[in-house]
C-alpha positions in Angstrom: 0.0 0.1 -0.2 1.6 3.5 -0.9 2.8 5.6 1.7 1.0 9.2 1.2 2.8 12.7 2.2 1.3 16.1 1.6 4.4 18.7 1.3 2.7 21.8 1.4 0.9 22.7 4.5 0.8 25.8 6.1 0.3 26.1 9.9 0.9 28.7 13.1 2.1 31.1 13.1 1.6 31.5 9.1 -1.8 30.4 10.0 -4.2 29.9 13.0 -3.6 26.2 13.3 -0.9 24.3 15.1 1.0 21.7 12.8 0.5 18.6 14.9 -3.6 19.7 14.6 -2.9 19.7 10.7 -1.5 16.6 11.1 -3.9 14.8 13.2 -6.5 15.3 10.6 -3.9 14.5 7.5 -3.3 10.9 9.7 -6.8 10.3 10.0 -7.3 10.5 6.4 -4.4 8.3 5.7 -1.5 10.4 5.3 1.7 9.4 6.6 3.5 12.7 7.2 3.1 16.4 6.1 5.6 19.2 5.5 5.0 22.6 7.0 6.3 25.1 4.2 5.0 28.3 5.6 6.2 31.2 3.5 9.7 33.2 4.6 9.0 31.5 8.0 10.6 28.6 9.3 8.4 26.9 12.4 11.3 27.1 15.4 9.1 25.5 18.0 9.7 22.2 18.9 7.4 19.9 16.5 6.7 16.8 19.0 6.0 14.3 15.8 8.6 12.7 13.6 5.6 12.7 10.8 5.6 16.4 10.7 8.6 17.8 8.2 10.1 21.3 8.8 10.2 23.1 5.4 10.0 26.4 4.2 8.3 28.1 0.6 10.4 31.1 -0.2 8.5 34.4 -1.8 10.7 36.6 -3.8 10.2 39.4 -5.9 13.5 39.3 -8.5 16.1 36.6 -9.3 18.5 38.4 -6.6 16.2 38.1 -4.1 15.2 34.4 -4.8 18.9 33.6 -4.7 19.6 35.1 -1.5 16.9 33.7 0.5 18.0 30.0 -1.3 21.1 30.7 0.3 19.7 31.7 3.6 17.4 28.6 3.9 19.4 26.1 2.6 20.8 23.6 5.2 18.4 24.7 7.6 15.2 22.7 6.7 15.0 19.6 4.9 12.4 20.9 2.6 13.0 24.0 0.3 10.3 25.1 -2.0 9.9 28.4 -4.1 6.5 29.8 -4.7 6.5 30.5 -8.4 5.0 32.8 -10.6 6.8 34.9 -13.3 8.9 33.1 -16.1 12.4 34.6 -14.6 11.6 33.3 -11.2 10.4 29.8 -12.0 13.7 29.4 -14.2 15.9 30.7 -11.3 14.2 28.5 -9.0 14.3 24.7 -11.3 18.4 25.9 -12.3 19.1 25.7 -8.5 20.0 22.2 -7.5 19.2 23.3 -3.7 15.6 24.1 -4.6 13.3 20.8 -3.7 9.9 22.0 -5.3 8.3 24.7 -7.2 5.0 25.5 -6.0 2.5 27.7 -7.9 4.4 27.6 -11.2 1.8 29.8 -12.8 1.5 32.0 -9.9 -1.9 33.4 -8.2 -3.2 35.0 -11.6 -1.4 33.1 -14.3 1.1 35.2 -15.0 4.0 32.6 -15.1 4.6 29.2 -16.3 7.0 26.6 -17.1 8.4 26.5 -20.8 10.5 23.6 -22.0 13.8 24.9 -21.1 12.9 25.3 -17.6 11.2 22.1 -17.3 14.7 20.3 -18.7 16.3 22.3 -15.8 13.6 20.7 -13.3 14.1 17.4 -14.6 18.1 17.8 -14.2 18.2 19.1 -11.2 15.3 17.2 -9.3 12.9 20.0 -8.7 9.5 18.4 -8.3 6.7 20.7 -10.2 3.9 21.1 -7.7 0.2 20.5 -9.0 -1.8 22.3 -6.3 -5.2 20.4 -6.0 -6.4 23.1 -3.4 -6.2 25.6 -6.5 -9.3 23.8 -8.1 -11.2 23.3 -4.8 -11.4 26.9 -3.9 -12.2 28.2 -7.8 -15.2 28.1 -10.0 -16.1 29.1 -13.5 -13.1 30.8 -15.6 -10.8 30.8 -13.2 -11.3 26.9 -12.5 -10.9 26.7 -16.0 -7.8 28.8 -16.5 -6.1 26.7 -13.6 -7.1 23.3 -15.1 -5.7 24.3 -18.6 -2.5 25.5 -17.1 -2.0 22.0 -15.2 -2.6 20.6 -18.2 0.1 22.2 -20.0 2.4 21.8 -17.3 1.6 17.9 -17.3 2.4 17.4 -20.9 5.9 19.2 -20.2 6.6 17.0 -16.9 5.8 13.9 -19.0 8.0 14.8 -21.9 11.2 15.5 -19.8 10.5 13.3 -16.7 10.5 16.0 -14.3 9.2 14.9 -10.9 6.1 16.2 -9.7 3.7 16.2 -6.5 0.2 16.7 -5.7 -0.4 19.1 -2.6 -3.4 20.4 -0.6 -1.4 23.9 0.0 -4.0 23.6 3.3 -4.1 26.4 5.8 -6.7 24.8 8.0 -8.0 21.4 8.7 -10.9 21.9 6.1 -8.3 22.1 3.7 -6.7 18.9 3.9 -7.9 16.2 1.4 -8.0 12.6 1.7 -5.4 11.0 -0.6 -8.1 9.4 -2.6 -9.9 12.7 -3.4 -6.5 14.5 -4.1 -6.1 11.7 -6.9 -9.3 11.8 -8.3 -9.1 15.8 -8.5 -5.6 14.8 -10.8 -7.6 13.1 -13.2 -9.4 16.2 -13.7 -6.2 17.8 -15.5 -5.2 14.4 -17.2 -3.1 12.7 -14.6 -3.6 8.9 -14.6 -4.6 7.2 -11.3 -0.9 5.9 -11.2 0.9 9.2 -11.7 -1.1 10.9 -9.3 -0.3 8.0 -6.7 3.5 8.3 -7.2 2.8 12.1 -6.9 1.2 11.6 -3.5 3.8 8.8 -2.4 6.9 7.5 -4.2 8.0 11.0 -6.0 7.4 13.3 -1.8 9.2 10.4 -0.3 12.0 10.7 -2.9 12.2 14.4 -2.0 12.5 14.1 1.4 15.6 11.2 1.0 16.8 13.7 -1.7 16.5 10.4 -4.0 15.9 12.9 -6.9 19.0 15.3 -6.3 22.5 15.0 -8.3 25.0 15.2 -5.0 27.7 16.3 -7.3 25.5 19.5 -8.4 24.5 20.5 -4.9 28.1 20.2 -3.7 29.4 22.4 -6.4 26.6 25.4 -5.2 
């Protein structure tokens, strides 16, 4: 049976919910563990459960700021994500082997994305492309159609270049947590097969946590 992980969850102090409360719900739904990836904020208080991974999701407005923040956080947390958006930021994130996840590659307003060159870098550097099902749950009408279309295009490139991909909830409360079977079902809306979606919630997240997708020589060179 697959072991499921949600690697993009937000907890106190970015939200009002403690990490342990989010984990309790996630475990009840069938997850083995979660990663707390608050924006530019590492959870420093003691985390009592070994099933909670300490991470961070970097926000940056320029490539220079992104590089500075990656250098600052790298080695301080087991999981380093970048909040994507503009093409230049996405490209800089996937070119950096220290980055584990590119979250929201199209941004909140669809201002970015990934092209063939960027996706090739993501595959080479083991940077996982995040497909956030929370974006589908919380949108309707034309906005939801836009997000689905963007995800379909990103999925085509992921498949072509064999880049790692993950499914996440981007949860900010216990009500945002979704059971793995529901997330897998939502992934089929933009074209993932059941097998791909299962791997994106299990094998690939575990590989990220174990740094299985990284090329050690490239990380050491940075």
